Backbone bond lengths (Angstrom), bond angles and torsions (degrees), N, CA, C in turn:
res aa  C-N    CA-C-N  psi(-1)  N-CA   C-N-CA  omega(-1)  CA-C   N-CA-C  phi
1 M - - - 1.449 - - 1.526 110.41 -
2 E 1.315 114.35 -30.14 1.464 119.68 177.24 1.529 110.13 -60.20
3 R 1.334 115.28 -46.03 1.458 120.22 179.38 1.526 111.56 -68.06
4 A 1.332 116.07 -39.68 1.467 121.01 -177.19 1.522 112.00 -63.08
5 T 1.339 117.04 -28.61 1.470 121.51 -176.86 1.527 112.38 -107.97
6 D 1.329 117.33 14.23 1.467 122.44 -176.07 1.527 111.07 53.37
7 G 1.331 115.17 49.63 1.463 119.85 177.83 1.525 112.75 71.08
8 F 1.319 117.11 32.66 1.469 123.02 -176.51 1.522 110.32 54.51
9 N 1.312 113.17 47.92 1.457 122.60 179.92 1.531 110.25 -60.95
10 E 1.331 116.89 134.06 1.469 120.96 -178.31 1.527 112.40 -60.42
11 Y 1.326 117.57 -24.89 1.461 120.76 178.36 1.533 112.14 -74.13
12 K 1.321 116.40 -11.67 1.463 121.49 178.57 1.532 111.92 -93.46
13 I 1.332 118.27 -0.40 1.464 120.67 -178.43 1.529 110.04 -70.61
14 L 1.333 114.83 124.27 1.466 121.87 178.29 1.516 110.73 -88.13
15 G 1.307 116.86 -32.85 1.461 121.81 -176.62 1.510 109.85 170.68
16 Q 1.311 114.97 -162.75 1.457 121.24 -179.02 1.518 109.13 -118.70
17 G 1.303 117.08 142.76 1.463 122.47 174.97 1.504 108.37 -132.83
18 G 1.324 116.71 112.85 1.463 119.22 -177.22 1.515 111.35 60.43
19 Q 1.313 117.27 37.98 1.463 124.73 -179.14 1.529 113.30 68.14
20 R 1.304 117.28 13.55 1.466 121.83 177.26 1.522 108.83 -115.91
21 P 1.353 116.90 143.45 1.470 118.67 -179.71 1.523 112.74 -69.62
22 I 1.333 114.62 147.19 1.465 122.16 174.22 1.523 106.06 -118.41
23 Y 1.322 116.00 126.29 1.459 122.13 -174.76 1.515 111.14 -108.30
24 K 1.312 115.60 146.63 1.458 121.22 171.38 1.524 106.68 -84.52
25 G 1.321 115.69 136.16 1.456 119.68 179.72 1.507 111.22 -138.46
26 M 1.323 115.14 164.71 1.459 120.84 176.82 1.523 108.15 -132.28
27 L 1.330 114.52 125.68 1.456 120.00 177.83 1.527 109.86 -78.81
28 E 1.331 116.39 167.83 1.464 120.98 -177.76 1.522 112.52 -60.75
29 D 1.339 117.09 -26.64 1.471 119.65 179.56 1.525 112.67 -84.69
30 G 1.341 116.92 3.27 1.456 121.73 178.48 1.518 114.47 92.63
31 S 1.330 117.67 -4.28 1.473 121.12 178.21 1.521 110.30 -66.71
32 I 1.334 115.64 135.60 1.464 121.29 176.99 1.528 107.62 -92.53
33 I 1.332 116.14 134.62 1.458 122.00 -178.32 1.527 109.79 -133.63
34 A 1.316 115.09 168.03 1.458 122.21 171.57 1.525 106.60 -117.38
35 V 1.332 116.77 130.46 1.457 122.01 -176.22 1.525 109.02 -118.78
36 K 1.330 115.27 122.08 1.459 120.69 179.28 1.520 109.03 -106.31
37 R 1.313 115.81 126.32 1.458 120.45 175.38 1.520 107.27 -85.68
38 S 1.298 116.21 123.43 1.458 121.01 -178.76 1.529 109.29 -86.42
39 E 1.318 115.45 -171.25 1.459 119.35 175.11 1.514 108.53 -92.63
40 K 1.315 117.09 159.65 1.452 121.59 -179.20 1.532 108.64 -64.87
41 V 1.331 116.14 130.51 1.460 120.76 179.65 1.521 109.19 -131.14
42 G 1.313 115.23 153.81 1.454 120.07 178.24 1.513 110.23 -157.21
43 G 1.336 116.36 165.23 1.454 121.69 176.27 1.512 113.50 57.47
44 K 1.327 115.68 -130.03 1.467 121.88 -178.32 1.522 110.84 -62.48
45 R 1.314 117.69 -36.28 1.472 121.02 -179.64 1.523 110.29 -63.65
46 L 1.332 118.50 -34.61 1.463 121.71 177.26 1.530 109.98 -65.22
47 E 1.328 116.76 -42.18 1.466 120.57 177.69 1.531 110.92 -61.89
48 E 1.332 117.69 -41.98 1.460 122.10 177.19 1.527 110.37 -63.36
49 F 1.333 116.42 -41.30 1.464 122.13 179.07 1.534 109.97 -60.32
50 I 1.312 117.15 -46.40 1.462 121.69 -179.28 1.522 110.22 -62.93
51 N 1.332 117.72 -43.75 1.471 120.75 178.22 1.527 110.68 -61.34
52 E 1.322 116.77 -40.77 1.465 120.88 178.46 1.524 110.74 -63.75
53 M 1.320 117.76 -40.35 1.468 121.09 178.85 1.524 111.25 -64.58
54 I 1.320 117.01 -37.75 1.471 120.34 178.23 1.523 109.22 -61.77
55 I 1.328 116.93 -45.24 1.468 121.15 179.85 1.527 110.24 -64.81
56 L 1.336 117.22 -47.52 1.465 120.64 -178.18 1.525 112.29 -63.16
57 S 1.314 116.99 -32.68 1.468 119.76 -178.88 1.526 111.88 -69.54
58 Q 1.333 118.05 -15.38 1.462 121.82 -179.85 1.518 112.83 -91.63
59 I 1.324 117.50 -6.16 1.464 120.97 -178.92 1.520 109.40 -73.78
60 N 1.327 115.20 131.79 1.461 120.14 179.15 1.526 108.41 -140.71
61 N 1.323 115.80 94.44 1.461 121.80 -179.67 1.521 107.35 -141.14
62 R 1.318 117.28 133.88 1.472 120.52 -174.59 1.517 113.25 -63.28
63 N 1.322 118.27 -18.14 1.460 121.24 -179.35 1.523 113.27 -99.99
64 M 1.309 116.44 12.95 1.465 120.26 179.92 1.524 110.25 -127.26
65 V 1.314 115.45 141.96 1.458 121.04 177.94 1.525 108.10 -69.60
66 K 1.327 117.28 134.29 1.462 121.78 -177.79 1.525 111.04 -84.25
67 L 1.316 114.89 134.54 1.458 121.42 171.20 1.520 106.66 -82.18
68 L 1.327 117.50 120.75 1.461 121.65 -178.58 1.517 112.30 -89.98
69 G 1.336 115.88 -30.56 1.453 119.02 -179.17 1.512 111.24 173.32
70 C 1.315 114.41 -176.05 1.463 119.18 177.36 1.517 108.87 -144.98
71 C 1.308 115.01 161.58 1.458 121.89 179.95 1.521 107.43 -125.26
72 L 1.334 116.30 119.76 1.459 120.83 -177.00 1.520 112.74 -109.77
73 V 1.329 118.44 7.15 1.459 121.34 -177.10 1.523 112.04 -95.52
74 T 1.324 117.13 18.47 1.457 121.85 178.04 1.528 108.87 -117.24
75 E 1.319 116.48 171.71 1.467 120.96 179.86 1.524 111.65 -58.31
76 V 1.327 116.10 -39.96 1.464 120.74 175.79 1.526 108.04 -121.74
77 P 1.328 117.38 141.28 1.470 118.90 179.40 1.526 110.97 -61.49
78 L 1.323 114.87 146.72 1.453 121.97 177.13 1.515 108.39 -116.83
79 L 1.326 116.25 133.14 1.457 121.69 177.33 1.514 107.71 -106.39
80 V 1.319 116.76 132.40 1.457 121.79 -177.80 1.529 108.46 -112.22
81 Y 1.335 115.67 118.97 1.454 122.86 -178.08 1.516 110.37 -115.96
82 E 1.340 115.45 159.68 1.454 119.08 170.81 1.532 107.30 -62.84
83 F 1.306 116.40 149.20 1.467 121.39 178.07 1.516 108.92 -91.18
84 I 1.321 115.89 128.92 1.463 121.73 176.83 1.533 107.08 -111.57
85 P 1.335 118.17 117.43 1.468 120.14 -179.41 1.534 111.47 -71.64
86 N 1.299 116.19 174.41 1.474 123.77 174.80 1.517 114.40 75.50
87 R 1.309 117.36 30.92 1.467 122.45 173.61 1.520 112.36 67.88
88 N 1.355 115.50 -159.83 1.461 118.39 -176.37 1.525 111.77 -112.46
89 L 1.317 115.16 166.25 1.454 121.53 -176.20 1.523 111.65 -61.14
90 Y 1.333 116.89 -41.77 1.466 120.12 -179.62 1.534 110.30 -54.69
91 R 1.311 115.78 -46.17 1.469 120.21 -178.59 1.527 111.14 -61.15
92 H 1.324 116.98 -42.97 1.468 120.31 -179.36 1.525 111.74 -65.25
93 L 1.327 116.82 -34.66 1.462 120.40 -177.90 1.525 113.82 -80.92
94 H 1.356 117.23 -32.14 1.456 119.93 -168.79 1.518 117.04 -118.53
95 V 1.324 117.89 -15.50 1.463 119.84 -176.74 1.524 108.98 -112.96
96 P 1.342 117.10 108.43 1.467 118.66 179.41 1.536 110.10 -63.57
97 H 1.321 115.98 136.77 1.463 119.40 178.31 1.529 108.67 -136.21
98 G 1.301 114.08 114.89 1.465 120.64 178.84 1.517 111.90 62.35
99 D 1.306 115.38 -145.48 1.459 121.37 179.67 1.519 112.07 -86.46
100 F 1.323 116.59 -0.12 1.460 120.70 -174.54 1.519 110.97 -89.03
101 L 1.309 116.97 114.84 1.457 122.86 173.58 1.523 108.10 -124.13
102 L 1.320 116.45 138.54 1.459 119.79 178.44 1.524 110.04 -72.40
103 S 1.317 115.94 131.57 1.464 120.05 176.40 1.525 109.00 -72.04
104 W 1.322 115.84 161.26 1.459 120.14 176.81 1.522 110.24 -64.23
105 E 1.318 117.53 -32.29 1.461 121.07 177.51 1.529 110.43 -63.16
106 R 1.329 116.09 -45.67 1.471 120.49 179.29 1.531 110.78 -66.15
107 R 1.341 117.71 -39.22 1.464 121.45 177.68 1.524 110.80 -61.83
108 L 1.329 116.76 -39.75 1.459 120.91 178.38 1.527 110.23 -66.35
109 Q 1.323 116.91 -39.62 1.466 120.42 177.15 1.531 110.22 -61.86
110 I 1.342 117.49 -43.15 1.463 121.66 178.64 1.526 110.06 -61.86
111 A 1.337 116.58 -45.51 1.474 120.62 179.73 1.529 110.42 -60.01
112 T 1.313 116.81 -41.28 1.461 121.27 179.38 1.527 110.79 -63.24
113 E 1.334 116.93 -40.33 1.461 120.72 179.29 1.527 111.58 -69.54
114 V 1.333 117.57 -35.63 1.465 120.88 176.40 1.526 109.65 -64.65
115 V 1.322 117.00 -44.63 1.463 121.03 177.81 1.530 110.05 -61.28
116 G 1.322 116.97 -40.01 1.461 120.78 177.40 1.525 111.74 -61.43
117 A 1.329 116.88 -40.92 1.469 120.98 178.80 1.528 110.47 -65.65
118 L 1.329 117.31 -42.46 1.473 120.43 177.81 1.524 110.62 -64.55
119 S 1.318 116.50 -40.21 1.466 120.57 177.69 1.525 109.91 -61.34
120 Y 1.328 116.35 -41.52 1.465 120.87 177.19 1.530 110.05 -57.94
121 L 1.326 116.92 -48.26 1.466 120.71 -179.27 1.521 111.55 -60.40
122 H 1.326 116.24 -42.22 1.466 121.00 -175.44 1.518 112.46 -76.30
123 S 1.322 117.82 -34.56 1.467 120.32 -167.93 1.524 115.77 -120.02
124 E 1.327 118.00 -28.51 1.460 119.26 -171.13 1.524 114.51 -111.28
125 A 1.328 117.95 -17.60 1.461 120.00 179.31 1.524 109.25 -64.54
126 S 1.338 117.41 150.67 1.468 120.68 -177.59 1.531 110.96 -57.22
127 I 1.300 116.87 -37.62 1.464 122.91 171.19 1.512 106.00 -121.62
128 P 1.343 119.10 114.23 1.467 120.85 -176.08 1.529 111.84 -56.79
129 I 1.324 114.63 139.04 1.459 121.81 179.08 1.515 107.41 -120.55
130 Y 1.317 116.33 123.52 1.467 120.13 179.95 1.506 108.19 -104.24
131 H 1.321 115.27 123.72 1.453 122.54 -173.04 1.507 109.15 -109.64
């Protein structure tokens, strides 16, 4: 992951997730990924982290970013997600860019899809996840 992110280069930061940086990376096969550096964990917290990763890796919903894997052989765990181009949802909703503004119809569609994803987590995931 170090190589994929050019040593966690600050220019590779896509944004923040849970107050932790998320980096854009490229695997040796050319696949683009997003890598989130977690917080340092140990002991019982490491076991909880691993259990959470197992659950998250089973989530399959078109409106949710897929967790591809994790790396536990570093000082802090690394989470590897699929890369989604075009920035993040917050930016599209709140930061005007050029002449492009989201219509209220499109915003309502996004809200409906977010609710659908939360419903999936609460009701349809193999192990319900409450967010």
